[in-house]
C-alpha atoms as a printed R data frame, in Angstrom:
    type eleno elety resid chain resno       x       y       z
1   ATOM     1    CA   MET     A     1 -20.994   9.825  13.698
2   ATOM     2    CA   ALA     A     2 -20.970   7.732  11.071
3   ATOM     3    CA   ASN     A     3 -19.379   8.307   7.716
4   ATOM     4    CA   ARG     A     4 -20.663   8.823   4.227
5   ATOM     5    CA   LYS     A     5 -18.410   8.265   1.185
6   ATOM     6    CA   LEU     A     6 -18.743  10.852  -1.787
7   ATOM     7    CA   LEU     A     7 -17.598   9.588  -5.319
8   ATOM     8    CA   GLY     A     8 -17.076  13.005  -8.024
9   ATOM     9    CA   LEU     A     9 -16.332  12.511 -11.122
10  ATOM    10    CA   PHE     A    10 -14.178  15.334 -13.131
11  ATOM    11    CA   GLN     A    11 -12.887  15.700 -16.980
12  ATOM    12    CA   GLU     A    12 -10.096  18.019 -16.130
13  ATOM    13    CA   PRO     A    13  -7.070  17.769 -14.004
14  ATOM    14    CA   GLN     A    14  -7.290  21.248 -13.072
15  ATOM    15    CA   GLN     A    15 -10.682  21.022 -11.829
16  ATOM    16    CA   VAL     A    16  -9.461  18.293  -8.989
17  ATOM    17    CA   ALA     A    17  -6.925  20.429  -8.137
18  ATOM    18    CA   ASP     A    18  -9.137  23.176  -7.784
19  ATOM    19    CA   ALA     A    19 -12.002  20.720  -5.817
20  ATOM    20    CA   MET     A    20  -9.295  19.601  -3.540
21  ATOM    21    CA   ASN     A    21  -8.254  22.691  -2.308
22  ATOM    22    CA   GLU     A    22 -11.623  23.463  -1.808
23  ATOM    23    CA   LEU     A    23 -12.081  20.296   0.385
24  ATOM    24    CA   LYS     A    24  -9.438  21.227   2.192
25  ATOM    25    CA   ALA     A    25 -10.133  24.308   3.354
26  ATOM    26    CA   SER     A    26 -13.683  23.508   4.240
27  ATOM    27    CA   GLY     A    27 -11.935  20.917   6.932
28  ATOM    28    CA   ILE     A    28 -12.108  17.878   5.700
29  ATOM    29    CA   ALA     A    29  -8.816  16.025   6.343
30  ATOM    30    CA   PRO     A    30  -6.315  15.212   3.676
31  ATOM    31    CA   GLU     A    31  -6.263  11.586   4.788
32  ATOM    32    CA   ASP     A    32 -10.521  11.220   4.185
33  ATOM    33    CA   ILE     A    33  -9.349  11.902   0.268
34  ATOM    34    CA   ASP     A    34  -8.362   9.531  -2.349
35  ATOM    35    CA   ILE     A    35  -7.812  10.320  -5.843
36  ATOM    36    CA   TYR     A    36  -8.836   7.308  -8.475
37  ATOM    37    CA   SER     A    37  -7.284   7.935 -11.886
38  ATOM    38    CA   GLY     A    38  -7.044   5.178 -14.818
39  ATOM    39    CA   SER     A    39  -3.864   7.715 -16.329
40  ATOM    40    CA   PRO     A    40  -0.795   8.139 -14.452
41  ATOM    41    CA   PHE     A    41  -0.012  11.549 -12.542
42  ATOM    42    CA   PRO     A    42   2.546  11.962 -10.494
43  ATOM    43    CA   GLU     A    43   2.145  11.516  -6.780
44  ATOM    44    CA   GLY     A    44   1.122  14.357  -5.230
45  ATOM    45    CA   SER     A    45  -0.106  16.573  -8.223
46  ATOM    46    CA   PHE     A    46  -3.557  17.009  -7.313
47  ATOM    47    CA   GLY     A    47  -1.838  18.070  -3.502
48  ATOM    48    CA   GLU     A    48  -3.449  14.703  -2.361
49  ATOM    49    CA   HIS     A    49  -1.969  12.956   1.080
50  ATOM    50    CA   GLU     A    50   0.841  10.573   0.714
51  ATOM    51    CA   PRO     A    51   0.134   7.997   3.024
52  ATOM    52    CA   HIS     A    52   3.033   6.767   4.808
53  ATOM    53    CA   HIS     A    53   3.962   3.238   4.193
54  ATOM    54    CA   ARG     A    54   6.892   0.675   6.046
55  ATOM    55    CA   LEU     A    55   7.190  -1.716   3.032
56  ATOM    56    CA   TYR     A    56  10.782  -0.853   3.858
57  ATOM    57    CA   MET     A    57  10.704  -3.547   6.417
58  ATOM    58    CA   PHE     A    58   9.162  -6.391   5.440
59  ATOM    59    CA   PRO     A    59  12.759  -7.328   2.846
60  ATOM    60    CA   LEU     A    60  14.849  -6.628   6.459
61  ATOM    61    CA   VAL     A    61  12.907  -8.312   8.957
62  ATOM    62    CA   GLY     A    62  12.085 -11.509   5.929
63  ATOM    63    CA   ALA     A    63  16.025 -11.465   5.531
64  ATOM    64    CA   LEU     A    64  16.299 -11.782   9.251
65  ATOM    65    CA   ILE     A    65  14.434 -14.891   9.627
66  ATOM    66    CA   GLY     A    66  15.480 -16.453   6.570
67  ATOM    67    CA   PHE     A    67  19.107 -15.914   7.861
68  ATOM    68    CA   ALA     A    68  18.003 -16.845  11.379
69  ATOM    69    CA   ILE     A    69  16.575 -20.043   9.840
70  ATOM    70    CA   GLY     A    70  19.489 -20.791   7.342
71  ATOM    71    CA   LEU     A    71  21.779 -20.845  10.022
72  ATOM    72    CA   LEU     A    72  19.720 -22.645  12.395
73  ATOM    73    CA   PHE     A    73  18.862 -25.457   9.541
74  ATOM    74    CA   THR     A    74  22.611 -25.657   8.851
75  ATOM    75    CA   ALA     A    75  24.116 -25.837  12.310
76  ATOM    76    CA   GLY     A    76  21.561 -28.015  13.658
77  ATOM    77    CA   THR     A    77  22.221 -30.633  11.106
78  ATOM    78    CA   GLN     A    78  25.571 -30.517  11.815
79  ATOM    79    CA   ILE     A    79  25.393 -30.788  15.688
80  ATOM    80    CA   SER     A    80  22.710 -33.388  15.416
81  ATOM    81    CA   TYR     A    81  24.639 -35.706  12.531
82  ATOM    82    CA   PRO     A    82  28.565 -34.818  13.775
83  ATOM    83    CA   LEU     A    83  30.796 -36.665  11.138
84  ATOM    84    CA   VAL     A    84  34.295 -35.724  12.541
85  ATOM    85    CA   THR     A    85  36.597 -35.929   9.203
86  ATOM    86    CA   GLY     A    86  40.441 -35.545   9.776
87  ATOM    87    CA   GLY     A    87  39.835 -33.439  13.173
88  ATOM    88    CA   LYS     A    88  38.159 -30.954  10.909
89  ATOM    89    CA   PRO     A    89  35.679 -28.657  12.816
90  ATOM    90    CA   LEU     A    90  31.850 -29.668  13.324
91  ATOM    91    CA   LEU     A    91  30.647 -26.491  12.125
92  ATOM    92    CA   SER     A    92  31.898 -25.800   8.621
93  ATOM    93    CA   ILE     A    93  31.347 -22.041   7.806
94  ATOM    94    CA   PRO     A    94  32.033 -21.731   4.794
95  ATOM    95    CA   PRO     A    95  29.447 -24.543   3.441
96  ATOM    96    CA   MET     A    96  27.188 -22.832   5.768
97  ATOM    97    CA   THR     A    97  27.465 -19.246   4.185
98  ATOM    98    CA   ILE     A    98  25.643 -21.084   0.904
99  ATOM    99    CA   ILE     A    99  22.536 -22.250   2.541
100 ATOM   100    CA   MET     A   100  22.297 -19.099   4.795
101 ATOM   101    CA   TYR     A   101  22.377 -16.699   1.988
102 ATOM   102    CA   GLU     A   102  20.203 -18.764  -0.313
103 ATOM   103    CA   ASN     A   103  17.207 -18.448   3.104
104 ATOM   104    CA   THR     A   104  18.220 -15.056   3.027
105 ATOM   105    CA   MET     A   105  17.762 -14.177  -0.129
106 ATOM   106    CA   LEU     A   106  14.446 -16.317   0.175
107 ATOM   107    CA   GLY     A   107  13.085 -14.760   3.353
108 ATOM   108    CA   ALA     A   108  13.334 -11.294   2.127
109 ATOM   109    CA   ILE     A   109  11.520 -12.167  -1.282
110 ATOM   110    CA   ILE     A   110   8.518 -13.847   0.656
111 ATOM   111    CA   ALA     A   111   8.828 -10.945   2.896
112 ATOM   112    CA   THR     A   112   8.435  -8.543  -0.199
113 ATOM   113    CA   VAL     A   113   6.219 -10.049  -2.027
114 ATOM   114    CA   LEU     A   114   3.238 -10.173   1.429
115 ATOM   115    CA   GLY     A   115   4.440  -6.362   2.213
116 ATOM   116    CA   VAL     A   116   3.432  -5.438  -0.537
117 ATOM   117    CA   LEU     A   117   0.205  -7.268  -0.671
118 ATOM   118    CA   PHE     A   118  -0.617  -6.205   3.003
119 ATOM   119    CA   GLU     A   119   0.363  -2.409   1.876
120 ATOM   120    CA   SER     A   120  -1.720  -2.477  -1.239
121 ATOM   121    CA   ARG     A   121  -4.736  -4.226   1.426
122 ATOM   122    CA   LEU     A   122  -5.085  -6.866  -1.041
123 ATOM   123    CA   PRO     A   123  -7.619  -8.803  -1.246
124 ATOM   124    CA   LYS     A   124 -10.318  -6.383  -1.197
125 ATOM   125    CA   ARG     A   125 -13.387  -8.188  -0.714
126 ATOM   126    CA   SER     A   126 -15.663  -5.518  -2.378
127 ATOM   127    CA   LEU     A   127 -14.994  -2.395  -4.974
128 ATOM   128    CA   GLY     A   128 -16.854  -0.242  -2.781
129 ATOM   129    CA   LEU     A   129 -17.871   3.182  -4.206
130 ATOM   130    CA   TYR     A   130 -16.515   3.236  -8.059
131 ATOM   131    CA   ASP     A   131 -17.503   3.842 -11.695
132 ATOM   132    CA   GLU     A   132 -16.454   2.586 -14.820
133 ATOM   133    CA   ARG     A   133 -15.877   6.164 -16.773
134 ATOM   134    CA   ILE     A   134 -12.694   6.335 -14.119
135 ATOM   135    CA   THR     A   135 -10.934   3.527 -16.246
136 ATOM   136    CA   GLU     A   136 -12.408   5.936 -19.816
137 ATOM   137    CA   GLY     A   137 -10.245   9.208 -18.748
138 ATOM   138    CA   TYR     A   138 -12.436  10.908 -15.897
139 ATOM   139    CA   ILE     A   139 -10.812  11.236 -12.155
140 ATOM   140    CA   GLY     A   140 -12.544  10.641  -9.335
141 ATOM   141    CA   ILE     A   141 -11.924  12.424  -6.021
142 ATOM   142    CA   ILE     A   142 -13.455  10.057  -3.150
143 ATOM   143    CA   VAL     A   143 -13.984  11.927   0.484
144 ATOM   144    CA   ASP     A   144 -14.654  10.269   3.295
145 ATOM   145    CA   SER     A   145 -16.669  12.635   5.184
146 ATOM   146    CA   PRO     A   146 -18.690  13.178   8.546
147 ATOM   147    CA   GLU     A   147 -22.483  12.930   7.479
148 ATOM   148    CA   ASP     A   148 -23.312  16.318   8.770
149 ATOM   149    CA   LYS     A   149 -20.151  17.543   6.174
150 ATOM   150    CA   ALA     A   150 -21.413  15.240   3.096
151 ATOM   151    CA   ALA     A   151 -23.875  17.871   1.633
152 ATOM   152    CA   GLN     A   152 -20.847  20.476   2.068
153 ATOM   153    CA   ALA     A   153 -18.403  18.712  -0.086
154 ATOM   154    CA   GLU     A   154 -20.985  17.559  -2.338
155 ATOM   155    CA   SER     A   155 -21.803  21.054  -3.522
156 ATOM   156    CA   LEU     A   156 -17.967  21.804  -3.766
157 ATOM   157    CA   MET     A   157 -17.245  19.439  -5.842
158 ATOM   158    CA   LYS     A   158 -20.328  20.413  -8.106
159 ATOM   159    CA   ALA     A   159 -18.853  23.892  -7.910
160 ATOM   160    CA   ALA     A   160 -15.125  22.895  -8.881
161 ATOM   161    CA   GLY     A   161 -16.725  20.739 -12.075
162 ATOM   162    CA   ALA     A   162 -17.791  17.521 -10.851
163 ATOM   163    CA   GLU     A   163 -19.932  16.033 -13.475
164 ATOM   164    CA   GLU     A   164 -21.797  13.846 -11.165
165 ATOM   165    CA   VAL     A   165 -21.268  13.045  -7.508
166 ATOM   166    CA   LYS     A   166 -22.474   9.355  -6.627
167 ATOM   167    CA   HIS     A   167 -22.894   8.053  -2.707
168 ATOM   168    CA   GLU     A   168 -22.120   5.037  -1.099
169 ATOM   169    CA   SER     A   169 -25.168   2.901  -1.028
């Protein structure tokens, strides 16, 4: 069965919290409810689901890849073009550490930027269901509900004080 998106517009945070409680009690999964607000509210202040992310993995993997590339680059260059000077070892560790450190940092930074874009699901191809009044102070609840529960979700949001409930076209 297809899902239907609804956007309920509220003026007061208490109305949003009440609507969230009613929607959860009606059997709509917390992952299917999202809050849009132009004002900064603390995470979880409306009882919304906090999504899991793996942003911490991106810098770690990027740093490891950068380190490996730095090691490969420095060791590969010194082995490919051996310049033995005065009996010193072919692979000189102190100069190699500078290049490996810089590549480690570069890999971590690039992977972090890519991770933020990936975890934020950017760039978005379309805005989807939205109302400009959200930037003016209204709070929106987006509900992605099955067709059979859409009417119930709409009535619950209106009962909780939604000024308008928009449907995805």
